[in-house]
TORKOL-4160 file (C-alpha; in steps of 0.2 Angstrom, whole numbers, padded with zeros to 4 digits, m for minus):
405
<pt num="1" X="0009" Y="m0049" Z="0086"/>
<pt num="2" X="m0007" Y="m0058" Z="0082"/>
<pt num="3" X="m0008" Y="m0071" Z="0067"/>
<pt num="4" X="m0020" Y="m0083" Z="0060"/>
<pt num="5" X="m0018" Y="m0103" Z="0057"/>
<pt num="6" X="m0031" Y="m0110" Z="0044"/>
<pt num="7" X="m0032" Y="m0125" Z="0033"/>
<pt num="8" X="m0022" Y="m0122" Z="0017"/>
<pt num="9" X="m0039" Y="m0123" Z="0007"/>
<pt num="10" X="m0046" Y="m0107" Z="0016"/>
<pt num="11" X="m0031" Y="m0097" Z="0015"/>
<pt num="12" X="m0028" Y="m0101" Z="m0004"/>
<pt num="13" X="m0044" Y="m0092" Z="m0008"/>
<pt num="14" X="m0041" Y="m0076" Z="0000"/>
<pt num="15" X="m0022" Y="m0077" Z="m0005"/>
<pt num="16" X="m0028" Y="m0079" Z="m0023"/>
<pt num="17" X="m0038" Y="m0064" Z="m0021"/>
<pt num="18" X="m0024" Y="m0054" Z="m0015"/>
<pt num="19" X="m0012" Y="m0061" Z="m0029"/>
<pt num="20" X="m0026" Y="m0054" Z="m0042"/>
<pt num="21" X="m0028" Y="m0038" Z="m0032"/>
<pt num="22" X="m0009" Y="m0034" Z="m0033"/>
<pt num="23" X="m0007" Y="m0041" Z="m0051"/>
<pt num="24" X="m0022" Y="m0032" Z="m0058"/>
<pt num="25" X="m0024" Y="m0015" Z="m0048"/>
<pt num="26" X="m0023" Y="m0001" Z="m0061"/>
<pt num="27" X="m0015" Y="0011" Z="m0047"/>
<pt num="28" X="m0001" Y="0000" Z="m0046"/>
<pt num="29" X="0003" Y="0000" Z="m0065"/>
<pt num="30" X="0002" Y="0019" Z="m0065"/>
<pt num="31" X="0017" Y="0019" Z="m0052"/>
<pt num="32" X="0026" Y="0006" Z="m0061"/>
<pt num="33" X="0024" Y="0016" Z="m0078"/>
<pt num="34" X="0031" Y="0032" Z="m0068"/>
<pt num="35" X="0045" Y="0022" Z="m0061"/>
<pt num="36" X="0050" Y="0017" Z="m0081"/>
<pt num="37" X="0049" Y="0034" Z="m0085"/>
<pt num="38" X="0060" Y="0039" Z="m0070"/>
<pt num="39" X="0074" Y="0026" Z="m0075"/>
<pt num="40" X="0073" Y="0032" Z="m0093"/>
<pt num="41" X="0076" Y="0049" Z="m0087"/>
<pt num="42" X="0091" Y="0042" Z="m0077"/>
<pt num="43" X="0098" Y="0037" Z="m0094"/>
<pt num="44" X="0098" Y="0055" Z="m0100"/>
<pt num="45" X="0108" Y="0063" Z="m0088"/>
<pt num="46" X="0127" Y="0061" Z="m0083"/>
<pt num="47" X="0134" Y="0067" Z="m0099"/>
<pt num="48" X="0145" Y="0082" Z="m0104"/>
<pt num="49" X="0136" Y="0098" Z="m0111"/>
<pt num="50" X="0134" Y="0098" Z="m0130"/>
<pt num="51" X="0150" Y="0107" Z="m0138"/>
<pt num="52" X="0147" Y="0123" Z="m0146"/>
<pt num="53" X="0152" Y="0126" Z="m0163"/>
<pt num="54" X="0152" Y="0143" Z="m0171"/>
<pt num="55" X="0156" Y="0151" Z="m0190"/>
<pt num="56" X="0160" Y="0169" Z="m0192"/>
<pt num="57" X="0162" Y="0178" Z="m0209"/>
<pt num="58" X="0171" Y="0195" Z="m0208"/>
<pt num="59" X="0160" Y="0208" Z="m0217"/>
<pt num="60" X="0175" Y="0220" Z="m0215"/>
<pt num="61" X="0190" Y="0208" Z="m0218"/>
<pt num="62" X="0204" Y="0213" Z="m0204"/>
<pt num="63" X="0221" Y="0215" Z="m0212"/>
<pt num="64" X="0235" Y="0208" Z="m0204"/>
<pt num="65" X="0253" Y="0206" Z="m0211"/>
<pt num="66" X="0250" Y="0189" Z="m0218"/>
<pt num="67" X="0234" Y="0193" Z="m0227"/>
<pt num="68" X="0215" Y="0198" Z="m0223"/>
<pt num="69" X="0205" Y="0186" Z="m0211"/>
<pt num="70" X="0191" Y="0180" Z="m0221"/>
<pt num="71" X="0181" Y="0168" Z="m0208"/>
<pt num="72" X="0183" Y="0161" Z="m0192"/>
<pt num="73" X="0178" Y="0142" Z="m0186"/>
<pt num="74" X="0176" Y="0139" Z="m0168"/>
<pt num="75" X="0172" Y="0125" Z="m0156"/>
<pt num="76" X="0171" Y="0124" Z="m0138"/>
<pt num="77" X="0167" Y="0111" Z="m0123"/>
<pt num="78" X="0163" Y="0117" Z="m0106"/>
<pt num="79" X="0168" Y="0104" Z="m0092"/>
<pt num="80" X="0158" Y="0105" Z="m0075"/>
<pt num="81" X="0167" Y="0102" Z="m0059"/>
<pt num="82" X="0174" Y="0085" Z="m0056"/>
<pt num="83" X="0160" Y="0074" Z="m0049"/>
<pt num="84" X="0145" Y="0083" Z="m0056"/>
<pt num="85" X="0140" Y="0072" Z="m0069"/>
<pt num="86" X="0141" Y="0056" Z="m0059"/>
<pt num="87" X="0130" Y="0066" Z="m0046"/>
<pt num="88" X="0117" Y="0069" Z="m0060"/>
<pt num="89" X="0116" Y="0050" Z="m0063"/>
<pt num="90" X="0116" Y="0048" Z="m0044"/>
<pt num="91" X="0100" Y="0059" Z="m0040"/>
<pt num="92" X="0091" Y="0052" Z="m0056"/>
<pt num="93" X="0093" Y="0035" Z="m0051"/>
<pt num="94" X="0087" Y="0039" Z="m0034"/>
<pt num="95" X="0074" Y="0049" Z="m0041"/>
<pt num="96" X="0068" Y="0032" Z="m0048"/>
<pt num="97" X="0069" Y="0023" Z="m0032"/>
<pt num="98" X="0058" Y="0036" Z="m0023"/>
<pt num="99" X="0045" Y="0031" Z="m0036"/>
<pt num="100" X="0047" Y="0013" Z="m0034"/>
<pt num="101" X="0045" Y="0013" Z="m0017"/>
<pt num="102" X="0029" Y="0020" Z="m0017"/>
<pt num="103" X="0022" Y="0003" Z="m0024"/>
<pt num="104" X="0023" Y="m0006" Z="m0007"/>
<pt num="105" X="0015" Y="0008" Z="0001"/>
<pt num="106" X="m0001" Y="0007" Z="m0011"/>
<pt num="107" X="0000" Y="m0013" Z="m0011"/>
<pt num="108" X="0001" Y="m0012" Z="0007"/>
<pt num="109" X="m0015" Y="0000" Z="0007"/>
<pt num="110" X="m0025" Y="m0011" Z="m0005"/>
<pt num="111" X="m0023" Y="m0026" Z="0006"/>
<pt num="112" X="m0029" Y="m0017" Z="0019"/>
<pt num="113" X="m0044" Y="m0010" Z="0011"/>
<pt num="114" X="m0047" Y="m0027" Z="0003"/>
<pt num="115" X="m0049" Y="m0038" Z="0020"/>
<pt num="116" X="m0058" Y="m0023" Z="0028"/>
<pt num="117" X="m0071" Y="m0030" Z="0015"/>
<pt num="118" X="m0066" Y="m0048" Z="0014"/>
<pt num="119" X="m0067" Y="m0051" Z="0032"/>
<pt num="120" X="m0085" Y="m0043" Z="0035"/>
<pt num="121" X="m0091" Y="m0053" Z="0019"/>
<pt num="122" X="m0084" Y="m0069" Z="0026"/>
<pt num="123" X="m0092" Y="m0067" Z="0042"/>
<pt num="124" X="m0108" Y="m0063" Z="0035"/>
<pt num="125" X="m0108" Y="m0079" Z="0026"/>
<pt num="126" X="m0105" Y="m0088" Z="0043"/>
<pt num="127" X="m0120" Y="m0078" Z="0051"/>
<pt num="128" X="m0131" Y="m0085" Z="0037"/>
<pt num="129" X="m0124" Y="m0104" Z="0040"/>
<pt num="130" X="m0131" Y="m0101" Z="0058"/>
<pt num="131" X="m0147" Y="m0095" Z="0052"/>
<pt num="132" X="m0150" Y="m0109" Z="0042"/>
<pt num="133" X="m0145" Y="m0122" Z="0054"/>
<pt num="134" X="m0157" Y="m0112" Z="0065"/>
<pt num="135" X="m0171" Y="m0113" Z="0053"/>
<pt num="136" X="m0167" Y="m0134" Z="0051"/>
<pt num="137" X="m0170" Y="m0134" Z="0071"/>
<pt num="138" X="m0186" Y="m0125" Z="0069"/>
<pt num="139" X="m0192" Y="m0136" Z="0055"/>
<pt num="140" X="m0190" Y="m0150" Z="0066"/>
<pt num="141" X="m0199" Y="m0140" Z="0081"/>
<pt num="142" X="m0213" Y="m0138" Z="0069"/>
<pt num="143" X="m0216" Y="m0154" Z="0064"/>
<pt num="144" X="m0214" Y="m0160" Z="0083"/>
<pt num="145" X="m0227" Y="m0147" Z="0089"/>
<pt num="146" X="m0240" Y="m0151" Z="0077"/>
<pt num="147" X="m0239" Y="m0171" Z="0081"/>
<pt num="148" X="m0240" Y="m0165" Z="0100"/>
<pt num="149" X="m0255" Y="m0153" Z="0095"/>
<pt num="150" X="m0265" Y="m0166" Z="0087"/>
<pt num="151" X="m0261" Y="m0177" Z="0102"/>
<pt num="152" X="m0267" Y="m0164" Z="0114"/>
<pt num="153" X="m0249" Y="m0161" Z="0122"/>
<pt num="154" X="m0247" Y="m0145" Z="0116"/>
<pt num="155" X="m0257" Y="m0130" Z="0112"/>
<pt num="156" X="m0258" Y="m0119" Z="0095"/>
<pt num="157" X="m0248" Y="m0106" Z="0103"/>
<pt num="158" X="m0232" Y="m0117" Z="0102"/>
<pt num="159" X="m0235" Y="m0119" Z="0083"/>
<pt num="160" X="m0238" Y="m0101" Z="0081"/>
<pt num="161" X="m0222" Y="m0097" Z="0089"/>
<pt num="162" X="m0212" Y="m0107" Z="0078"/>
<pt num="163" X="m0220" Y="m0100" Z="0064"/>
<pt num="164" X="m0216" Y="m0081" Z="0068"/>
<pt num="165" X="m0198" Y="m0086" Z="0074"/>
<pt num="166" X="m0196" Y="m0094" Z="0055"/>
<pt num="167" X="m0203" Y="m0079" Z="0046"/>
<pt num="168" X="m0191" Y="m0068" Z="0057"/>
<pt num="169" X="m0176" Y="m0079" Z="0053"/>
<pt num="170" X="m0180" Y="m0079" Z="0035"/>
<pt num="171" X="m0180" Y="m0059" Z="0035"/>
<pt num="172" X="m0163" Y="m0058" Z="0045"/>
<pt num="173" X="m0157" Y="m0070" Z="0031"/>
<pt num="174" X="m0163" Y="m0058" Z="0017"/>
<pt num="175" X="m0154" Y="m0044" Z="0027"/>
<pt num="176" X="m0139" Y="m0053" Z="0027"/>
<pt num="177" X="m0140" Y="m0056" Z="0008"/>
<pt num="178" X="m0141" Y="m0037" Z="0005"/>
<pt num="179" X="m0127" Y="m0033" Z="0017"/>
<pt num="180" X="m0116" Y="m0045" Z="0007"/>
<pt num="181" X="m0120" Y="m0037" Z="m0008"/>
<pt num="182" X="m0112" Y="m0021" Z="m0002"/>
<pt num="183" X="m0096" Y="m0028" Z="0004"/>
<pt num="184" X="m0096" Y="m0040" Z="m0012"/>
<pt num="185" X="m0096" Y="m0023" Z="m0023"/>
<pt num="186" X="m0083" Y="m0015" Z="m0014"/>
<pt num="187" X="m0071" Y="m0031" Z="m0017"/>
<pt num="188" X="m0076" Y="m0031" Z="m0036"/>
<pt num="189" X="m0072" Y="m0013" Z="m0037"/>
<pt num="190" X="m0054" Y="m0017" Z="m0030"/>
<pt num="191" X="m0052" Y="m0032" Z="m0043"/>
<pt num="192" X="m0060" Y="m0022" Z="m0056"/>
<pt num="193" X="m0072" Y="m0034" Z="m0059"/>
<pt num="194" X="m0089" Y="m0030" Z="m0069"/>
<pt num="195" X="m0106" Y="m0037" Z="m0071"/>
<pt num="196" X="m0111" Y="m0052" Z="m0061"/>
<pt num="197" X="m0093" Y="m0060" Z="m0057"/>
<pt num="198" X="m0095" Y="m0069" Z="m0042"/>
<pt num="199" X="m0082" Y="m0067" Z="m0028"/>
<pt num="200" X="m0076" Y="m0083" Z="m0021"/>
<pt num="201" X="m0077" Y="m0083" Z="m0001"/>
<pt num="202" X="m0068" Y="m0096" Z="0010"/>
<pt num="203" X="m0078" Y="m0109" Z="0018"/>
<pt num="204" X="m0068" Y="m0108" Z="0035"/>
<pt num="205" X="m0054" Y="m0097" Z="0040"/>
<pt num="206" X="m0053" Y="m0105" Z="0058"/>
<pt num="207" X="m0048" Y="m0093" Z="0072"/>
<pt num="208" X="m0035" Y="m0081" Z="0073"/>
<pt num="209" X="m0021" Y="m0085" Z="0084"/>
<pt num="210" X="m0009" Y="m0076" Z="0094"/>
<pt num="211" X="0010" Y="m0076" Z="0090"/>
<pt num="212" X="0025" Y="m0072" Z="0100"/>
<pt num="213" X="0028" Y="m0053" Z="0098"/>
<pt num="214" X="0018" Y="m0044" Z="0113"/>
<pt num="215" X="0030" Y="m0030" Z="0117"/>
<pt num="216" X="0027" Y="m0013" Z="0108"/>
<pt num="217" X="0044" Y="m0010" Z="0107"/>
<pt num="218" X="0048" Y="m0027" Z="0098"/>
<pt num="219" X="0033" Y="m0022" Z="0087"/>
<pt num="220" X="0040" Y="m0005" Z="0084"/>
<pt num="221" X="0056" Y="m0012" Z="0079"/>
<pt num="222" X="0048" Y="m0025" Z="0066"/>
<pt num="223" X="0038" Y="m0011" Z="0058"/>
<pt num="224" X="0051" Y="0002" Z="0055"/>
<pt num="225" X="0061" Y="m0013" Z="0045"/>
<pt num="226" X="0046" Y="m0019" Z="0036"/>
<pt num="227" X="0032" Y="m0004" Z="0036"/>
<pt num="228" X="0035" Y="0003" Z="0017"/>
<pt num="229" X="0031" Y="0021" Z="0024"/>
<pt num="230" X="0048" Y="0020" Z="0032"/>
<pt num="231" X="0056" Y="0015" Z="0015"/>
<pt num="232" X="0049" Y="0029" Z="0006"/>
<pt num="233" X="0054" Y="0042" Z="0019"/>
<pt num="234" X="0073" Y="0033" Z="0019"/>
<pt num="235" X="0073" Y="0035" Z="0000"/>
<pt num="236" X="0069" Y="0054" Z="0001"/>
<pt num="237" X="0081" Y="0057" Z="0015"/>
<pt num="238" X="0095" Y="0049" Z="0002"/>
<pt num="239" X="0088" Y="0058" Z="m0012"/>
<pt num="240" X="0090" Y="0076" Z="m0002"/>
<pt num="241" X="0107" Y="0071" Z="0001"/>
<pt num="242" X="0113" Y="0068" Z="m0015"/>
<pt num="243" X="0104" Y="0085" Z="m0020"/>
<pt num="244" X="0115" Y="0093" Z="m0005"/>
<pt num="245" X="0131" Y="0087" Z="m0013"/>
<pt num="246" X="0125" Y="0092" Z="m0028"/>
<pt num="247" X="0123" Y="0109" Z="m0024"/>
<pt num="248" X="0140" Y="0111" Z="m0017"/>
<pt num="249" X="0146" Y="0105" Z="m0034"/>
<pt num="250" X="0136" Y="0118" Z="m0043"/>
<pt num="251" X="0145" Y="0132" Z="m0034"/>
<pt num="252" X="0162" Y="0125" Z="m0041"/>
<pt num="253" X="0168" Y="0134" Z="m0056"/>
<pt num="254" X="0166" Y="0127" Z="m0074"/>
<pt num="255" X="0180" Y="0126" Z="m0085"/>
<pt num="256" X="0178" Y="0129" Z="m0104"/>
<pt num="257" X="0190" Y="0124" Z="m0118"/>
<pt num="258" X="0190" Y="0130" Z="m0136"/>
<pt num="259" X="0199" Y="0130" Z="m0152"/>
<pt num="260" X="0196" Y="0143" Z="m0165"/>
<pt num="261" X="0203" Y="0142" Z="m0183"/>
<pt num="262" X="0203" Y="0159" Z="m0194"/>
<pt num="263" X="0206" Y="0159" Z="m0213"/>
<pt num="264" X="0218" Y="0170" Z="m0220"/>
<pt num="265" X="0219" Y="0175" Z="m0237"/>
<pt num="266" X="0237" Y="0179" Z="m0245"/>
<pt num="267" X="0242" Y="0196" Z="m0250"/>
<pt num="268" X="0245" Y="0198" Z="m0268"/>
<pt num="269" X="0254" Y="0214" Z="m0269"/>
<pt num="270" X="0269" Y="0206" Z="m0259"/>
<pt num="271" X="0280" Y="0191" Z="m0257"/>
<pt num="272" X="0282" Y="0186" Z="m0240"/>
<pt num="273" X="0286" Y="0172" Z="m0230"/>
<pt num="274" X="0270" Y="0162" Z="m0225"/>
<pt num="275" X="0260" Y="0173" Z="m0234"/>
<pt num="276" X="0241" Y="0170" Z="m0231"/>
<pt num="277" X="0244" Y="0158" Z="m0216"/>
<pt num="278" X="0230" Y="0153" Z="m0207"/>
<pt num="279" X="0227" Y="0156" Z="m0189"/>
<pt num="280" X="0223" Y="0143" Z="m0174"/>
<pt num="281" X="0220" Y="0148" Z="m0156"/>
<pt num="282" X="0216" Y="0138" Z="m0142"/>
<pt num="283" X="0205" Y="0145" Z="m0128"/>
<pt num="284" X="0201" Y="0142" Z="m0110"/>
<pt num="285" X="0188" Y="0151" Z="m0100"/>
<pt num="286" X="0181" Y="0149" Z="m0083"/>
<pt num="287" X="0163" Y="0153" Z="m0077"/>
<pt num="288" X="0163" Y="0157" Z="m0059"/>
<pt num="289" X="0147" Y="0156" Z="m0049"/>
<pt num="290" X="0146" Y="0173" Z="m0040"/>
<pt num="291" X="0130" Y="0169" Z="m0031"/>
<pt num="292" X="0135" Y="0159" Z="m0018"/>
<pt num="293" X="0119" Y="0163" Z="m0007"/>
<pt num="294" X="0108" Y="0154" Z="m0018"/>
<pt num="295" X="0117" Y="0138" Z="m0016"/>
<pt num="296" X="0118" Y="0141" Z="0002"/>
<pt num="297" X="0100" Y="0145" Z="0004"/>
<pt num="298" X="0096" Y="0129" Z="m0005"/>
<pt num="299" X="0107" Y="0119" Z="0004"/>
<pt num="300" X="0098" Y="0126" Z="0020"/>
<pt num="301" X="0082" Y="0121" Z="0013"/>
<pt num="302" X="0088" Y="0102" Z="0010"/>
<pt num="303" X="0093" Y="0102" Z="0027"/>
<pt num="304" X="0076" Y="0107" Z="0035"/>
<pt num="305" X="0068" Y="0094" Z="0023"/>
<pt num="306" X="0078" Y="0081" Z="0030"/>
<pt num="307" X="0073" Y="0086" Z="0048"/>
<pt num="308" X="0054" Y="0085" Z="0043"/>
<pt num="309" X="0056" Y="0067" Z="0037"/>
<pt num="310" X="0066" Y="0062" Z="0053"/>
<pt num="311" X="0050" Y="0070" Z="0064"/>
<pt num="312" X="0038" Y="0061" Z="0052"/>
<pt num="313" X="0047" Y="0045" Z="0055"/>
<pt num="314" X="0048" Y="0049" Z="0074"/>
<pt num="315" X="0029" Y="0052" Z="0075"/>
<pt num="316" X="0024" Y="0037" Z="0065"/>
<pt num="317" X="0035" Y="0026" Z="0076"/>
<pt num="318" X="0024" Y="0033" Z="0091"/>
<pt num="319" X="0009" Y="0031" Z="0084"/>
<pt num="320" X="0014" Y="0013" Z="0079"/>
<pt num="321" X="0018" Y="0010" Z="0098"/>
<pt num="322" X="0001" Y="0018" Z="0104"/>
<pt num="323" X="m0010" Y="0009" Z="0091"/>
<pt num="324" X="m0001" Y="m0010" Z="0095"/>
<pt num="325" X="m0004" Y="m0007" Z="0112"/>
<pt num="326" X="m0023" Y="m0003" Z="0108"/>
<pt num="327" X="m0026" Y="m0017" Z="0097"/>
<pt num="328" X="m0017" Y="m0029" Z="0111"/>
<pt num="329" X="m0029" Y="m0023" Z="0123"/>
<pt num="330" X="m0043" Y="m0026" Z="0112"/>
<pt num="331" X="m0037" Y="m0044" Z="0108"/>
<pt num="332" X="m0036" Y="m0049" Z="0125"/>
<pt num="333" X="m0055" Y="m0042" Z="0126"/>
<pt num="334" X="m0060" Y="m0053" Z="0113"/>
<pt num="335" X="m0051" Y="m0067" Z="0121"/>
<pt num="336" X="m0061" Y="m0065" Z="0136"/>
<pt num="337" X="m0077" Y="m0062" Z="0126"/>
<pt num="338" X="m0075" Y="m0079" Z="0118"/>
<pt num="339" X="m0070" Y="m0089" Z="0133"/>
<pt num="340" X="m0088" Y="m0081" Z="0140"/>
<pt num="341" X="m0098" Y="m0087" Z="0125"/>
<pt num="342" X="m0090" Y="m0103" Z="0122"/>
<pt num="343" X="m0095" Y="m0106" Z="0143"/>
<pt num="344" X="m0112" Y="m0100" Z="0140"/>
<pt num="345" X="m0116" Y="m0110" Z="0123"/>
<pt num="346" X="m0111" Y="m0126" Z="0132"/>
<pt num="347" X="m0122" Y="m0123" Z="0148"/>
<pt num="348" X="m0137" Y="m0117" Z="0138"/>
<pt num="349" X="m0135" Y="m0135" Z="0126"/>
<pt num="350" X="m0136" Y="m0143" Z="0143"/>
<pt num="351" X="m0152" Y="m0134" Z="0147"/>
<pt num="352" X="m0158" Y="m0138" Z="0130"/>
<pt num="353" X="m0156" Y="m0156" Z="0131"/>
<pt num="354" X="m0164" Y="m0157" Z="0148"/>
<pt num="355" X="m0179" Y="m0146" Z="0143"/>
<pt num="356" X="m0181" Y="m0157" Z="0127"/>
<pt num="357" X="m0183" Y="m0172" Z="0137"/>
<pt num="358" X="m0197" Y="m0164" Z="0147"/>
<pt num="359" X="m0206" Y="m0158" Z="0132"/>
<pt num="360" X="m0205" Y="m0176" Z="0124"/>
<pt num="361" X="m0214" Y="m0183" Z="0137"/>
<pt num="362" X="m0226" Y="m0170" Z="0144"/>
<pt num="363" X="m0228" Y="m0159" Z="0129"/>
<pt num="364" X="m0225" Y="m0144" Z="0141"/>
<pt num="365" X="m0210" Y="m0131" Z="0141"/>
<pt num="366" X="m0209" Y="m0128" Z="0123"/>
<pt num="367" X="m0207" Y="m0110" Z="0125"/>
<pt num="368" X="m0192" Y="m0112" Z="0136"/>
<pt num="369" X="m0184" Y="m0124" Z="0122"/>
<pt num="370" X="m0187" Y="m0111" Z="0109"/>
<pt num="371" X="m0180" Y="m0096" Z="0121"/>
<pt num="372" X="m0164" Y="m0107" Z="0125"/>
<pt num="373" X="m0162" Y="m0111" Z="0104"/>
<pt num="374" X="m0164" Y="m0091" Z="0103"/>
<pt num="375" X="m0150" Y="m0088" Z="0117"/>
<pt num="376" X="m0138" Y="m0100" Z="0107"/>
<pt num="377" X="m0140" Y="m0092" Z="0092"/>
<pt num="378" X="m0138" Y="m0075" Z="0100"/>
<pt num="379" X="m0121" Y="m0081" Z="0108"/>
<pt num="380" X="m0115" Y="m0088" Z="0090"/>
<pt num="381" X="m0119" Y="m0073" Z="0082"/>
<pt num="382" X="m0109" Y="m0063" Z="0096"/>
<pt num="383" X="m0095" Y="m0075" Z="0094"/>
<pt num="384" X="m0094" Y="m0072" Z="0076"/>
<pt num="385" X="m0095" Y="m0054" Z="0079"/>
<pt num="386" X="m0079" Y="m0055" Z="0092"/>
<pt num="387" X="m0070" Y="m0067" Z="0078"/>
<pt num="388" X="m0072" Y="m0054" Z="0066"/>
<pt num="389" X="m0064" Y="m0042" Z="0078"/>
<pt num="390" X="m0050" Y="m0052" Z="0080"/>
<pt num="391" X="m0048" Y="m0054" Z="0060"/>
<pt num="392" X="m0048" Y="m0036" Z="0058"/>
<pt num="393" X="m0035" Y="m0034" Z="0073"/>
<pt num="394" X="m0024" Y="m0047" Z="0064"/>
<pt num="395" X="m0026" Y="m0038" Z="0047"/>
<pt num="396" X="m0023" Y="m0021" Z="0055"/>
<pt num="397" X="m0007" Y="m0027" Z="0063"/>
<pt num="398" X="m0001" Y="m0034" Z="0047"/>
<pt num="399" X="m0004" Y="m0019" Z="0038"/>
<pt num="400" X="0006" Y="m0009" Z="0051"/>
<pt num="401" X="0021" Y="m0021" Z="0049"/>
<pt num="402" X="0018" Y="m0018" Z="0032"/>
<pt num="403" X="0014" Y="m0036" Z="0026"/>
<pt num="404" X="0010" Y="m0039" Z="0008"/>
<pt num="405" X="0010" Y="m0057" Z="0007"/>
């Protein structure tokens, strides 16, 4: 794995931005509301069906030996198969869990989007510092060439060279400022900032350092444990398994118990024992789901969906392995480039010292001095570009690993 080591101050600004991003982003709050709604839904299931109550009045009373039946009052309660109510609660809870797993996925994606704009903005600021430093050098050269020109040791051409170079660098600074605005607006959009609010940027992030993990296999194992997308699929697989068991329970009979009270009017024309006694009758019913094919097809569909999730996880693992190998190679290339630029800058600085001595004594060779300074600026800008690539490699690896801190 590739990481970064830097001062606490430099990291603090970036971490503060990321904390605000995760706390304020409306997309995360939307999912949190959806999760809360799903949790409320879990509290609405797992109960017995509502009892049924009925009242019937005999328009044409039925005469019995004990009298005429006047009305009937009935109550009944359906009892699902054992375990059905509990499984309803389990499914609702797992549905809420599936919604919750979307939060770290979104957080991971937001952090990646933020860093894709933050690191380029940071490096543009570093480039600006290089240009400002170069302008300071040109200012010194401008004074020096004028002095040499006044003493006859330099030509007017040297003064013009410094002037045109200064103009070009000032233009580059203006262009960098415009590019910074582009990335700044992207960051403000992610942070939901408006108006002229300023995006603070670290003064220095140091250089990304390489950590110990350099094996694609170990990387994939780590990503499988921490990448939030695997967590989403795992939660969905658990939900599907619960639904599979639920279809089996739904294919079982439902028992219904009932009790009927029948009001009987007494017979006036005779006197018999228990005349007008009311009737009480218990009932038991069974609801048998005859269309078992529907449940079998539903279970088959669930198994297909579970297989789809396994294939998605397998594809992602393969993609992670391949992408990590690419990033590892890219990182090695950047390391080689950085070593080259470091050596080149050292050699050119030595050449400048030698040539500056010659120019100071004789007034000749200023063109070479300026050319060497241009080369140093070129190498330093190229080094920043490579460092930016390393930062992006590090950020992408953290995204693949699902690091949100």
